[in-house]
C-alpha positions as CSV (number, residue, x, y, z in Angstrom):
1,M,28.3,133.4,-65.4
2,K,24.6,132.9,-65.8
3,K,22.0,135.3,-65.0
4,T,21.0,134.7,-61.5
5,G,18.4,137.4,-61.1
6,K,20.2,138.8,-58.1
7,N,21.6,142.2,-57.9
8,P,25.3,143.1,-58.9
9,R,26.4,143.4,-55.7
10,E,25.2,140.2,-54.5
11,V,26.7,138.5,-57.3
12,A,29.9,140.6,-56.7
13,E,30.3,139.3,-53.3
14,I,29.5,135.7,-54.1
15,V,32.4,135.7,-56.6
16,A,34.7,137.5,-53.9
17,I,33.7,134.8,-51.6
18,Q,34.6,132.2,-54.3
19,A,37.9,133.8,-54.7
20,L,38.7,133.9,-51.0
21,S,38.3,130.2,-51.0
22,F,40.7,129.8,-54.1
23,I,43.0,131.8,-52.0
24,A,42.8,129.4,-49.1
25,G,42.8,126.7,-50.9
26,D,46.7,127.4,-51.7
27,T,48.8,127.6,-48.5
28,E,51.5,129.5,-49.8
29,R,48.9,132.1,-51.8
30,L,47.0,132.3,-48.7
31,G,49.8,133.1,-46.8
32,L,51.1,136.1,-48.9
33,F,47.5,137.2,-48.9
34,L,47.2,137.0,-45.2
35,A,50.6,139.0,-44.8
36,E,49.5,141.8,-47.1
37,S,46.1,142.2,-46.1
38,G,47.4,142.4,-42.5
39,I,44.5,140.0,-40.9
40,G,45.2,136.8,-39.1
41,P,43.5,133.6,-39.9
42,E,41.4,134.0,-36.8
43,T,39.7,137.5,-38.4
44,L,39.2,135.9,-41.9
45,R,35.7,134.7,-41.6
46,T,34.9,138.0,-40.0
47,A,36.3,140.2,-42.4
48,A,34.7,138.2,-45.4
49,T,31.6,140.1,-44.5
50,D,33.3,143.6,-45.1
51,P,32.5,145.0,-48.8
52,H,36.0,146.6,-48.9
53,F,37.7,143.6,-47.8
54,L,35.9,141.3,-50.4
55,G,37.1,144.2,-52.8
56,S,40.9,143.5,-51.7
57,V,40.1,139.7,-52.2
58,L,39.6,140.5,-55.9
59,D,42.2,142.9,-56.1
60,F,44.8,140.2,-54.7
61,V,43.4,138.0,-57.3
62,M,43.3,140.2,-60.4
63,R,47.0,141.8,-59.7
64,D,48.5,138.8,-61.4
65,D,47.7,137.2,-64.7
66,A,48.2,133.9,-63.8
67,T,46.3,134.2,-60.7
68,V,43.3,135.7,-62.2
69,K,43.3,133.0,-65.3
70,A,43.8,130.1,-62.4
71,F,40.8,131.3,-60.7
72,A,38.6,132.3,-63.3
73,S,39.0,128.4,-64.8
74,A,38.6,127.0,-61.2
75,S,35.7,129.0,-60.9
76,Q,34.2,128.7,-64.2
77,L,33.9,132.5,-64.9
78,H,35.6,134.5,-67.6
79,P,38.1,137.1,-66.4
80,T,35.7,140.2,-67.5
81,N,32.9,138.6,-64.8
82,I,36.1,139.1,-62.2
83,A,36.7,142.5,-63.1
84,A,32.9,143.6,-63.0
85,A,32.4,141.7,-59.8
86,R,35.5,144.0,-58.4
87,Q,33.7,147.2,-59.9
88,A,30.6,146.4,-58.4
89,L,32.4,145.8,-54.8
90,G,33.9,149.3,-55.5
91,D,31.2,151.4,-56.6
92,P,28.5,151.6,-53.9
93,E,26.9,154.7,-55.5
94,W,27.3,154.0,-59.1
95,E,24.3,154.8,-61.0
96,R,23.9,154.8,-65.0
97,D,24.4,157.8,-67.0
98,V,21.9,156.7,-69.5
99,P,18.4,155.8,-68.2
């Protein structure tokens, strides 16, 4: 991932939106995600504005090696960038221990 000058949380949200698009690109994967998340297709767009939901999108992608590898390849990201994005979405109050 190239340095963008944006804060890590903004970058993480972009990665999560890309992951959601990746999920939506496969009917079977989308059906499974919707069933597990408990949301309907009609509320997907609204849910995508919630950082907690975006974190669950990345959780869904990362729980299976084949899926995370496929998403990493499709989005031209290294899997560690995906994990970092998930961490950034899950740690809104995180501060560095070292100045």
